[in-house]
N, C-alpha and C positions, 0 to 999 in steps of 0.2 A: 504494500500500500504506500501511497505517496504521503510521507510524514512531514514534508517541508512546511506546509501551512501550519501544522500543529506547533512545530519548533519556532517558526517565525512569530507566532503569538506569544511564545515564551521569551522573546527578545533575541533570538538567534538570527543570524543573517547567513545566507549561502555565499560561499566563496567561489570564485571562478577557477577552481583547481581540478585537475583530472585525478580520479581515484583509480586504484588497480581494478582490473576487470572482475575480480572476485566479488566486488561490492554490488554489482548489478548496474544496469543502464540508468536507473532513476536515482541512484545514490548521489548525495551532495555533501561536501565538506562544509560544515557550518561552525560559526564562532559566535561568542557573546562576550562582551566586555565585562570584567569583574568590577565590582564596586570597591571603593576604598573603605 
């Protein structure tokens, strides 16, 4: 299932990075800034 919208609502943003093929075609590397 496409989980990107779920994680985006949690404050994560998808990065334009290629992941290894084992992650699947819809996989996205995501990050979220940490608070101080």
